[in-house]
N, C-alpha and C positions, 0 to 999 in steps of 0.2 A: 853264120856270118863271121864269128870269131875265128873259126878254123881257117877259113879262106884268107883272112887278113894275116894270120900268123904264118901260114904256109907261103904266101907271097913274100913276106919278109925274109924267111929263111932261104927261100929259093934264090934270092939275090946273092946269098953267101954260099952257093953251091951245095946246099943241103937239100936232099930230096924228101918227099913224103915218106918213103920207106925208112929213112933215117930217124924220123921224129915220132913215128907211131909206136906207142908202148904197149897198147892192148887194143883189142877189137872184139865186137860182138857180131853175130850173124842174126838178123832179125827179119821176120816176115813183115815188111812195111806196107805192102799193098795186098788187097784181096784177090785182084786179078793177076794173071801171069804175064810177064815175069814179075814176081813180087818180093824176092829175097834181096836184101841189101846188107852192106857192111857198115857198121857204126864204129868210128875211130876215136881213140883217145891219144893225145900226143904229149910229148914232154915239154911242149910250149904252152901247156894249160889249155889247149884247144880241144874241141871235140865236135863231131858232126858226121854226117853221112859221107861216105866215099863218093866222089863225083866223077863223072865222065866229062870229056871235053864237049864243048858246044857242037851239036850236030852229030854226035856219036850214036851209032846204032845200039850201043850198050847202055845208053841213058833211058830212063823210063819214058821220057819225052825229050827228044833231041833239042828242043827249043825251050820248053817251059819247065821241065823237071829233069835236071842233069844227074839225078841219083843213079849210080852205077848199079844195075840190077841183074839178077840171075833167075832162071826158071825154077831152080830147086836149091835147097840148103846145101846139099853135097857139093854142088858146083861152086857156090859162094865160099864154102870152107876151103875147098881145094885151091881156089884162086888166092884167097887171103893168106893161107899158109905159105904159098909160094912167093907172094908179093911182100908180105910183112914178116919175114923169117925170124927176126929177133923180137917180135911182139908177142905178147901173151894172148891166147885165145880164151875169151870168157864165154863159157857155154851157158 
């Protein structure tokens, strides 16, 4: 919840999620596939799961669980490295 509030605040000031993420982890959050997700840490003292938009096919559940998920760790790392270029990958 903290991460969402902080991101909404900085979004009003034209700062994007890519600008505030300082580091991230790739974690197997779910036992079933797709189960890999990105956990984010920001320079606004927020942290939490990378979320998809409501209704997205990339969400674990497009209505009830908006965690942005991947079928394997490689895909999650590839996406995160491209999206959060200036952030540190914590393995």
